[in-house]
C-alpha positions in Angstrom: 235.9 73.5 -26.0 237.2 71.9 -29.2 236.8 75.3 -30.9 238.9 77.1 -28.3 241.6 74.5 -28.6 241.5 74.8 -32.4 242.1 78.5 -32.2 245.0 78.0 -29.7 246.5 75.4 -32.0 246.1 77.8 -35.0 248.0 80.6 -33.3 250.6 78.2 -31.8 251.4 76.7 -35.3 252.0 80.1 -36.9 254.0 81.4 -34.1 256.2 78.3 -34.1 256.8 78.8 -37.9 257.9 82.3 -37.3 260.0 81.2 -34.3 261.7 78.6 -36.5 262.5 81.2 -39.1 263.7 83.8 -36.6 266.0 81.3 -34.9 267.3 79.3 -37.9 266.6 81.4 -40.9 265.7 79.6 -44.1 266.8 76.3 -42.6 264.1 76.7 -40.0 261.5 76.8 -42.7 262.9 73.6 -44.2 262.9 72.0 -40.7 259.2 72.9 -40.3 258.1 71.0 -43.4 258.8 67.5 -42.2 257.6 68.4 -38.7 254.3 69.5 -40.2 253.8 66.6 -42.6 254.6 63.9 -40.1 252.5 65.4 -37.3 249.6 66.0 -39.6 249.6 62.4 -40.8 249.5 61.2 -37.2 246.8 63.7 -36.1 244.6 63.1 -39.1 243.5 59.6 -37.8 241.5 61.4 -35.1 238.0 62.5 -36.0 236.5 65.3 -33.9 233.5 67.5 -33.8 234.3 71.1 -34.6 231.7 73.9 -35.0 229.0 71.3 -35.0 230.5 69.3 -37.9 232.7 66.3 -38.2 236.4 67.1 -38.9 239.8 65.5 -38.7 242.7 66.8 -36.7 245.9 67.7 -38.6 244.4 70.4 -40.7 246.1 73.3 -39.1 249.6 71.9 -38.9 249.3 70.6 -42.4 248.0 73.9 -43.7 251.0 75.6 -42.0 253.2 74.0 -44.6 251.5 76.2 -47.3 252.6 79.2 -45.3 256.1 78.0 -45.3 256.3 77.3 -49.1 254.7 80.7 -49.7 257.4 82.4 -47.5 260.1 80.5 -49.4 258.5 81.4 -52.7 258.4 85.1 -51.8 261.8 85.4 -50.2 263.9 82.7 -51.8 262.3 81.8 -55.1 260.5 78.9 -56.7 263.4 76.5 -56.6 263.7 76.6 -52.8 259.9 76.3 -52.4 259.9 73.2 -54.5 262.8 71.8 -52.5 260.7 72.1 -49.4 257.9 70.2 -51.0 260.1 67.3 -51.9 261.6 67.3 -48.3 258.0 66.9 -47.0 257.3 64.2 -49.5 260.4 62.3 -48.5 259.8 62.7 -44.8 256.4 61.0 -44.9 257.8 58.0 -46.8 260.7 57.7 -44.3 258.3 57.9 -41.4 256.1 55.2 -42.9 258.9 52.8 -43.6 260.6 53.2 -40.1 257.3 52.8 -38.2 256.3 49.7 -40.1 259.7 48.2 -39.3 259.3 49.2 -35.7 256.0 47.3 -35.5 257.6 44.1 -36.7 259.2 43.9 -33.2 257.2 42.1 -30.5 256.9 43.8 -27.2 258.6 42.4 -24.1 256.4 39.6 -22.6 255.2 40.5 -19.1 255.8 44.2 -19.5 252.3 45.6 -19.5 253.4 49.1 -20.3 255.3 47.9 -23.4 252.3 45.9 -24.6 250.0 48.9 -24.2 252.4 51.2 -26.1 252.8 48.6 -28.8 249.0 48.3 -29.2 248.7 52.1 -29.3 251.3 52.4 -32.0 249.8 49.6 -33.9 246.4 51.2 -33.8 247.7 54.5 -35.1 250.1 53.3 -37.7 248.2 50.3 -39.0 245.9 52.9 -40.5 248.7 54.5 -42.2 248.9 52.8 -45.7 245.8 54.3 -47.1 246.3 57.6 -45.1 249.9 57.8 -46.4 248.9 57.2 -50.0 246.2 59.8 -49.8 248.5 62.2 -48.0 251.3 61.8 -50.5 249.1 62.2 -53.5 247.2 65.2 -52.1 250.4 66.8 -50.7 252.4 66.5 -53.9 249.6 67.8 -56.2 248.5 70.6 -53.9 251.9 71.8 -52.9 253.3 71.7 -56.4 250.3 73.7 -57.5 250.7 76.1 -54.7 254.3 76.9 -55.6 253.3 77.3 -59.3 250.3 79.4 -58.5 252.1 81.7 -56.1 254.6 82.6 -58.8 251.9 82.9 -61.4 250.0 85.4 -59.3 253.3 87.1 -58.3 253.9 87.9 -61.9 250.3 89.2 -62.3 250.3 91.1 -59.0 253.9 92.0 -58.1 255.0 94.1 -55.1 254.9 93.7 -51.4 251.4 95.3 -51.1 249.9 92.4 -53.1 251.4 89.6 -51.2 248.1 89.0 -49.4 246.4 88.4 -52.7 248.8 86.0 -54.2 249.2 84.2 -50.9 245.5 83.6 -50.6 244.8 82.9 -54.3 247.5 80.2 -54.5 246.8 78.6 -51.1 243.0 78.5 -51.2 242.9 76.7 -54.6 245.7 74.4 -53.6 244.0 73.4 -50.4 240.8 72.7 -52.3 242.7 70.2 -54.4 244.3 68.8 -51.3 241.1 68.4 -49.4 239.3 66.8 -52.3 242.0 64.3 -53.1 242.8 63.4 -49.5 239.2 62.9 -48.5 238.3 60.7 -51.4 241.4 58.5 -51.3 241.7 58.2 -47.5 238.0 57.9 -46.5 235.9 56.7 -49.5 234.2 53.5 -48.4 235.2 54.1 -44.8 232.4 56.6 -44.1 228.9 57.1 -45.6 228.7 59.7 -48.4 227.0 62.2 -46.1 229.8 61.9 -43.6 232.4 62.0 -46.4 231.0 65.2 -47.8 230.8 66.7 -44.3 234.5 65.9 -43.7 235.5 67.4 -47.1 233.5 70.6 -46.5 234.7 71.0 -43.0 238.3 70.2 -43.9 238.3 72.7 -46.7 236.5 75.4 -44.7 239.0 75.0 -41.8 241.9 75.2 -44.2 240.4 78.2 -45.9 240.2 80.0 -42.5 243.8 79.0 -41.8 244.9 80.4 -45.2 243.3 83.7 -44.4 244.8 83.7 -40.9 248.3 83.0 -42.1 248.5 86.2 -44.2 249.9 88.5 -41.4 252.6 85.9 -40.7 254.1 86.0 -44.2 254.4 89.8 -43.8 256.0 89.1 -40.4 258.5 86.7 -42.0 259.4 89.4 -44.6 260.0 91.9 -41.8 262.3 89.4 -40.0 264.4 88.9 -43.2 264.5 92.7 -43.8 265.7 93.3 -40.2 268.1 90.4 -39.8 269.1 90.0 -43.5 269.4 86.2 -42.8 270.8 84.4 -45.8 271.6 80.7 -46.0 
């Protein structure tokens, strides 16, 4: 059933990106970036079995941020895409600081529910330092590369008909960098090398599938802008 849920999550993420853009225009894309980065950093602590291999959650929602920066690159330019990258970077840092401050508070004695919720939060966010460092490094390197690569390939292959090519060329290489950096920094020493390699391969393959699947949605976003002429 994990595979079915994975496909449902894939479609849901892309539809929500398009909905955010349709409802709020360019601002909706900027809104999605911190949502994606924060949710992905929470989901990634959960390891699951997917298609017979070990994988982590968070791949889809995180990969959707590449769709957003590609839409911004295509429709609004390199400057706006880089702004989105820095918004995501900032949002992860803010989340980490605020959650660590929240965990300094002690739960109300005698309140079993409060104690359980505190322990649950502590379990998730006590894992965050290494995850956050890995995420920030991988995110910044891969997203900056994605924006650069998109415009590089846009100059090589201009025109609406070639969007699919520059979208996939930029995203697939960027996600390779992201998967490699994140897996090594976040999980090296935590898992055996065989498991580490499996997580890396699975993570990248899943992101590769997501990259291919997001192509129709960038065309959809272009159509929305053409029909609504939404400018910010």
